[in-house]
Backbone bond lengths (Angstrom), bond angles and torsions (degrees), N, CA, C in turn:
res aa  C-N    CA-C-N  psi(-1)  N-CA   C-N-CA  omega(-1)  CA-C   N-CA-C  phi
1 X - - - 1.456 - - 1.526 108.06 -
2 X 1.306 115.44 129.95 1.463 120.94 178.36 1.527 108.58 -94.98
3 X 1.340 115.47 118.67 1.466 121.64 -176.57 1.520 109.60 -115.69
4 X 1.316 116.11 127.69 1.465 122.21 174.56 1.525 108.26 -98.88
5 X 1.318 116.13 134.61 1.465 122.04 176.84 1.522 107.16 -111.00
6 X 1.310 116.45 127.02 1.458 120.32 -177.57 1.523 110.40 -119.66
7 X 1.314 115.98 100.20 1.470 122.07 175.56 1.511 107.22 -102.02
8 X 1.299 116.62 107.42 1.458 121.79 -176.13 1.523 110.76 -114.66
9 X 1.303 115.13 167.52 1.458 121.44 176.34 1.530 107.99 -91.74
10 X 1.330 115.99 84.79 1.458 120.81 -179.59 1.521 109.45 -75.45
11 X 1.310 115.77 147.85 1.464 121.06 179.45 1.520 108.20 -106.55
12 X 1.321 115.77 125.67 1.463 121.02 -178.49 1.526 109.52 -59.62
13 X 1.317 115.82 125.32 1.458 122.24 177.30 1.519 115.02 88.53
14 X 1.330 118.37 -12.02 1.467 121.60 -178.50 1.530 109.90 -91.35
15 X 1.312 115.90 70.99 1.462 121.54 -176.30 1.525 111.04 -59.55
16 X 1.330 117.41 -45.53 1.466 120.50 -178.83 1.527 111.33 -64.56
17 X 1.314 117.09 -45.42 1.463 121.08 179.98 1.515 112.17 -65.40
18 X 1.325 116.82 -43.59 1.466 120.60 178.86 1.525 111.01 -64.36
19 X 1.329 115.96 -40.60 1.466 120.40 178.73 1.522 110.61 -63.47
20 X 1.320 117.33 -41.80 1.469 120.78 178.01 1.527 110.50 -60.64
21 X 1.324 117.64 -41.55 1.468 121.52 177.72 1.529 110.47 -62.41
22 X 1.321 116.18 -43.85 1.467 121.28 -179.34 1.528 110.20 -62.68
23 X 1.326 116.79 -46.45 1.467 120.75 -179.80 1.529 111.41 -61.78
24 X 1.320 116.54 -38.99 1.462 121.01 178.04 1.528 110.94 -64.12
25 X 1.323 116.37 -42.41 1.468 120.78 179.23 1.531 111.54 -66.60
26 X 1.326 117.07 -37.02 1.469 120.32 176.68 1.528 109.56 -62.56
27 X 1.315 116.54 -43.94 1.463 120.92 178.20 1.529 110.82 -59.63
28 X 1.326 117.04 -43.78 1.467 121.12 178.55 1.526 111.33 -64.30
29 X 1.318 116.87 -40.70 1.467 120.74 -179.81 1.526 110.88 -64.99
30 X 1.324 116.76 -37.41 1.468 120.04 176.66 1.531 110.45 -63.22
31 X 1.338 116.54 -42.56 1.468 120.59 178.64 1.525 111.10 -62.11
32 X 1.331 116.41 -31.46 1.473 121.68 179.17 1.528 112.43 -86.84
33 X 1.327 116.45 6.14 1.472 122.77 179.01 1.526 113.45 60.71
34 X 1.318 116.69 35.98 1.467 120.58 175.41 1.526 109.30 -72.94
35 X 1.321 115.49 145.52 1.463 121.06 174.49 1.524 111.05 -83.47
36 X 1.327 114.80 -29.92 1.465 121.57 -171.96 1.519 108.63 -148.33
37 X 1.324 116.68 141.02 1.458 121.70 171.48 1.520 108.00 -125.85
38 X 1.326 115.68 136.81 1.460 122.09 -175.97 1.524 109.02 -120.76
39 X 1.335 115.29 131.07 1.460 122.63 178.67 1.526 109.90 -112.90
40 X 1.308 116.04 174.80 1.463 123.52 -174.94 1.528 113.64 -77.01
41 X 1.316 113.16 165.18 1.463 122.74 172.11 1.527 109.25 -57.28
42 X 1.323 116.16 131.86 1.466 123.98 178.71 1.531 112.78 50.93
43 X 1.333 116.16 37.34 1.465 121.51 -178.72 1.528 112.16 -58.78
44 X 1.310 117.62 -36.10 1.466 120.97 -176.41 1.527 111.51 -61.80
45 X 1.316 117.00 -42.88 1.471 119.77 -174.93 1.522 113.42 -105.69
46 X 1.327 118.10 -8.09 1.463 120.79 -174.92 1.514 110.14 84.88
47 X 1.332 114.85 152.29 1.470 120.26 -175.89 1.517 110.51 -123.16
48 X 1.334 117.04 133.94 1.465 130.66 -3.37 1.529 110.65 -94.21
49 X 1.316 118.36 132.83 1.458 120.45 -177.93 1.530 114.36 -76.09
50 X 1.319 116.77 -16.28 1.473 123.51 177.02 1.531 112.04 45.77
51 X 1.347 117.70 -126.03 1.468 121.03 -171.00 1.529 114.37 -69.83
52 X 1.327 118.57 -9.15 1.469 119.00 171.50 1.524 110.14 -59.87
53 X 1.334 115.67 -26.27 1.468 120.93 179.26 1.526 112.66 -67.45
54 X 1.322 117.58 -14.46 1.464 121.43 178.86 1.531 112.84 -78.46
55 X 1.326 117.22 -9.39 1.460 121.35 -176.56 1.533 110.41 -101.29
56 X 1.332 117.51 112.67 1.473 120.15 -179.36 1.526 113.52 -53.97
57 X 1.332 117.41 -36.60 1.462 120.36 179.79 1.529 111.09 -62.64
58 X 1.317 117.09 -34.53 1.466 121.61 178.12 1.530 110.10 -63.66
59 X 1.324 116.58 -44.27 1.467 120.96 179.47 1.526 109.98 -67.34
60 X 1.321 117.03 -40.82 1.467 120.49 178.27 1.531 111.00 -61.36
61 X 1.328 116.95 -39.86 1.470 120.67 177.41 1.525 110.46 -65.63
62 X 1.323 116.80 -38.00 1.471 120.12 175.67 1.525 110.29 -62.62
63 X 1.325 116.89 -42.00 1.465 120.13 179.37 1.529 111.81 -63.85
64 X 1.321 116.98 -36.92 1.468 119.93 176.05 1.525 110.61 -63.81
65 X 1.330 115.99 -39.38 1.469 120.67 177.44 1.526 110.62 -65.19
66 X 1.328 116.97 -39.31 1.468 121.05 177.93 1.528 109.69 -58.29
67 X 1.320 116.92 -44.80 1.469 120.83 179.39 1.526 111.15 -62.36
68 X 1.321 116.48 -43.42 1.463 121.45 -179.92 1.530 110.94 -62.99
69 X 1.315 116.55 -44.79 1.469 120.82 178.51 1.528 109.84 -64.44
70 X 1.317 116.43 -42.21 1.464 120.16 177.63 1.519 112.33 -57.67
71 X 1.323 117.01 -37.83 1.466 121.47 178.91 1.525 112.19 -65.23
72 X 1.322 117.51 -20.59 1.471 121.12 -178.63 1.527 112.38 -89.98
73 X 1.322 117.57 4.89 1.470 121.45 -172.42 1.527 114.02 -89.93
74 X 1.316 116.96 18.43 1.465 119.15 178.67 1.528 109.97 -64.58
75 X 1.330 116.06 127.10 1.468 123.94 178.30 1.527 114.51 66.66
76 X 1.318 117.96 19.64 1.463 121.12 177.51 1.530 109.08 -156.14
77 X 1.320 116.25 145.84 1.454 120.80 171.30 1.519 108.91 -85.75
78 X 1.323 116.49 139.28 1.465 121.46 -178.10 1.524 108.56 -132.93
79 X 1.333 116.09 123.22 1.467 121.77 176.22 1.523 107.28 -118.42
80 X 1.331 116.39 126.38 1.467 120.62 -178.96 1.522 109.69 -151.86
81 X 1.320 115.67 159.61 1.453 120.76 -175.99 1.515 114.14 -102.87
82 X 1.344 114.63 143.58 1.466 122.44 176.28 1.525 108.22 -163.04
83 X 1.335 117.45 153.39 1.464 118.49 173.45 1.524 109.58 -70.52
84 X 1.327 115.90 152.28 1.465 120.21 178.11 1.521 109.72 -138.44
85 X 1.317 115.07 151.01 1.460 120.67 176.87 1.523 109.88 -70.00
86 X 1.311 115.83 140.85 1.462 121.62 173.48 1.522 108.29 -89.74
87 X 1.322 116.14 141.02 1.465 119.61 175.10 1.526 110.95 -106.23
88 X 1.325 116.37 15.71 1.461 121.08 179.33 1.524 110.46 -74.46
89 X 1.311 116.54 147.34 1.461 120.19 177.90 1.523 111.55 -72.84
90 X 1.333 116.61 -28.15 1.463 121.56 179.76 1.519 109.38 -124.18
91 X 1.315 114.36 158.14 1.460 119.20 177.19 1.514 111.96 100.67
92 X 1.299 114.45 -170.79 1.461 120.74 -177.73 1.524 109.81 -74.91
93 X 1.316 115.58 161.01 1.465 119.86 -172.47 1.525 114.19 -87.76
94 X 1.354 117.17 -3.65 1.463 120.23 -176.49 1.520 112.48 -130.90
95 X 1.331 114.77 155.20 1.458 123.06 168.05 1.528 108.26 -118.97
96 X 1.312 115.83 151.54 1.462 123.00 168.94 1.529 104.15 -93.12
97 X 1.314 117.20 108.55 1.466 121.06 -166.38 1.519 113.92 -118.84
98 X 1.329 113.78 153.44 1.461 122.77 167.04 1.525 106.18 -112.48
99 X 1.306 115.91 125.50 1.460 121.95 177.97 1.521 108.74 -98.40
100 X 1.331 115.98 136.98 1.461 121.55 178.88 1.526 108.21 -122.60
101 X 1.334 115.85 108.51 1.462 122.87 179.34 1.525 110.37 -111.72
102 X 1.314 115.11 150.16 1.465 122.50 167.28 1.518 107.25 -150.26
103 X 1.325 115.77 136.70 1.469 121.94 178.96 1.529 112.24 50.35
104 X 1.312 114.65 44.08 1.469 123.21 175.63 1.526 113.60 67.43
105 X 1.327 116.71 15.12 1.469 120.91 179.04 1.519 109.47 -118.83
106 X 1.320 115.59 139.04 1.459 120.48 174.50 1.523 108.14 -76.99
107 X 1.332 116.41 112.51 1.462 120.59 177.27 1.520 110.78 -78.39
108 X 1.330 115.97 -38.94 1.468 119.59 -175.83 1.523 109.11 -167.58
109 X 1.318 115.11 144.91 1.462 121.19 167.39 1.515 105.85 -112.11
110 X 1.312 116.16 123.01 1.458 122.33 -179.27 1.522 107.45 -107.95
111 X 1.322 117.08 126.69 1.462 121.41 -179.11 1.525 109.91 -102.90
112 X 1.309 115.61 143.18 1.468 121.92 -178.04 1.526 110.11 -69.89
113 X 1.319 115.33 140.08 1.466 121.92 -178.62 1.523 112.10 -97.24
114 X 1.314 116.32 -53.69 1.466 121.50 -172.88 1.522 109.74 -91.29
115 X 1.310 115.57 105.68 1.461 122.64 -174.41 1.528 109.60 -103.02
116 X 1.325 118.22 107.71 1.462 120.36 -175.17 1.529 113.07 -67.47
117 X 1.311 114.03 146.78 1.475 121.61 177.39 1.526 109.98 -136.08
118 X 1.300 117.62 35.46 1.464 121.87 -179.43 1.523 109.30 -125.38
119 X 1.312 115.18 163.20 1.457 122.19 177.85 1.534 109.18 53.23
120 X 1.321 118.10 -123.92 1.470 120.68 -178.27 1.527 112.77 -88.23
121 X 1.322 117.07 -2.00 1.462 121.15 -173.82 1.525 111.73 -92.71
122 X 1.327 115.45 137.62 1.461 121.21 177.77 1.531 109.82 -144.38
123 X 1.334 116.00 44.58 1.462 120.42 -174.54 1.524 113.32 -65.38
124 X 1.319 117.06 -33.86 1.466 119.01 -178.24 1.530 111.36 -63.22
125 X 1.295 117.12 -23.00 1.465 121.26 177.23 1.532 111.12 -62.85
126 X 1.321 116.84 -32.01 1.460 121.54 -172.67 1.529 114.73 -107.87
127 X 1.330 116.38 -32.26 1.459 120.09 -168.58 1.519 113.19 -114.32
128 X 1.312 114.76 148.43 1.465 123.35 171.79 1.533 107.10 -86.67
129 X 1.330 117.93 134.28 1.469 118.79 178.41 1.530 111.85 -75.78
130 X 1.312 115.18 145.94 1.460 122.25 175.25 1.522 109.54 -70.08
131 X 1.324 115.97 147.38 1.466 120.29 178.92 1.528 112.37 -129.05
132 X 1.327 117.40 5.53 1.463 120.82 179.89 1.529 109.65 -125.35
133 X 1.322 115.41 150.63 1.462 120.14 -175.51 1.517 109.76 -135.30
134 X 1.324 115.63 130.66 1.454 120.37 -178.11 1.527 109.06 -157.28
135 X 1.312 116.13 131.83 1.458 121.28 175.12 1.528 109.54 -75.68
136 X 1.328 115.62 165.67 1.457 121.85 -178.55 1.524 108.92 -122.57
137 X 1.321 117.14 130.69 1.465 121.23 175.54 1.520 109.32 -82.78
138 X 1.340 114.77 133.72 1.462 120.34 -178.62 1.520 109.33 -153.41
139 X 1.304 116.03 114.77 1.466 123.15 175.19 1.529 113.53 48.08
140 X 1.313 114.97 49.17 1.455 120.99 176.01 1.516 115.49 83.44
141 X 1.305 117.39 1.02 1.465 121.99 178.46 1.524 109.37 -115.26
142 X 1.313 115.06 158.93 1.464 121.79 174.87 1.526 106.47 -114.42
143 X 1.338 116.27 109.75 1.456 122.19 -173.39 1.522 111.99 -95.71
144 X 1.334 115.50 131.75 1.463 122.29 169.32 1.523 105.83 -99.58
145 X 1.318 116.57 109.89 1.462 121.30 -175.88 1.522 108.88 -105.67
146 X 1.320 114.94 127.95 1.459 120.66 178.77 1.523 109.13 -129.43
147 X 1.315 115.31 164.88 1.457 121.13 178.70 1.524 108.32 -119.44
148 X 1.301 116.22 118.24 1.464 125.49 173.78 1.520 113.23 44.15
149 X 1.290 116.40 -108.98 1.460 123.03 -172.52 1.530 113.60 -61.57
150 X 1.320 117.13 -20.77 1.466 120.33 178.12 1.527 111.79 -61.21
151 X 1.308 117.07 -21.12 1.462 121.67 179.80 1.527 112.15 -89.54
152 X 1.309 117.38 -20.54 1.467 121.21 -174.28 1.516 110.49 -70.89
153 X 1.318 115.06 137.39 1.463 120.71 176.24 1.523 108.16 -159.37
154 X 1.300 116.23 83.50 1.457 121.17 177.97 1.518 106.90 -85.87
155 X 1.334 115.64 112.72 1.462 121.73 -171.14 1.525 114.58 -49.19
156 X 1.299 117.73 -44.09 1.463 118.79 -175.37 1.525 112.96 -94.76
157 X 1.329 118.29 3.72 1.465 120.90 -179.27 1.528 111.18 -137.77
158 X 1.305 117.45 49.10 1.468 119.40 -179.02 1.528 109.67 -64.41
159 X 1.336 114.70 122.15 1.460 120.81 -178.80 1.521 111.80 -94.45
160 X 1.330 117.12 -14.09 1.453 121.46 -175.61 1.523 109.82 -132.73
161 X 1.320 115.92 150.77 1.470 120.42 177.41 1.522 111.32 -75.69
162 X 1.319 116.48 -37.47 1.457 122.39 -178.33 1.526 109.33 -96.92
163 X 1.315 116.71 130.57 1.461 121.73 178.78 1.536 107.93 -115.92
164 X 1.329 118.01 105.42 1.462 120.59 -176.55 1.533 114.24 -53.79
165 X 1.316 118.27 -39.55 1.470 119.32 -179.52 1.525 111.31 -64.67
166 X 1.325 117.62 -33.75 1.468 119.62 175.86 1.528 110.19 -61.77
167 X 1.333 116.25 -39.96 1.466 120.90 178.97 1.533 110.92 -67.99
168 X 1.322 116.83 -44.09 1.463 120.65 -178.44 1.527 112.28 -68.92
169 X 1.321 117.45 -31.27 1.468 120.43 -179.57 1.528 112.18 -65.36
170 X 1.315 117.52 -20.09 1.468 121.13 176.71 1.530 111.58 -63.05
171 X 1.339 116.75 -22.07 1.468 121.71 179.49 1.527 112.59 -92.22
172 X 1.328 116.78 4.43 1.471 122.20 178.94 1.530 113.09 54.35
173 X 1.335 117.47 59.79 1.465 119.08 178.75 1.528 111.10 -65.83
174 X 1.321 115.30 151.76 1.462 120.43 176.58 1.523 111.85 -99.34
175 X 1.326 116.67 -12.11 1.459 121.64 -179.66 1.520 108.69 -146.79
176 X 1.334 115.48 129.26 1.468 119.67 -179.58 1.510 109.93 -122.52
């Protein structure tokens, strides 16, 4: 499987500009015959968006960008980050999500579990943590998709009780 990694200089709050960069990178990855392209956490809105997340219009604009990016996923898998509305009856109203599209279809939305609240990070203030874990099948592989800190597991310095990769490994992923 040919995987393209796209680490770009996203601008916080520049949804249109970030989306244009993402679409351009998807086009380049298709020309390079990549099977999958992976973008950064909250690539659509830039990281960290902080109090911009308090504005419903900001989230709605992110959702419109998600749809546009999804439409560009013909013949390629695309994983990228954006905030998403929570449909839970309790808890915070947003998730920090990774969207996985292929052929203009949403294969899976993966929500971040481990939300840092140290140093400059205050994600728990804005986002509801994920509580479910499931791998995604893609072109003959079983992918364990995580977002940033969900992958971290320093044996002698565990900062969290729940380790998402431990949960995902129960499904025997072939690609992490």
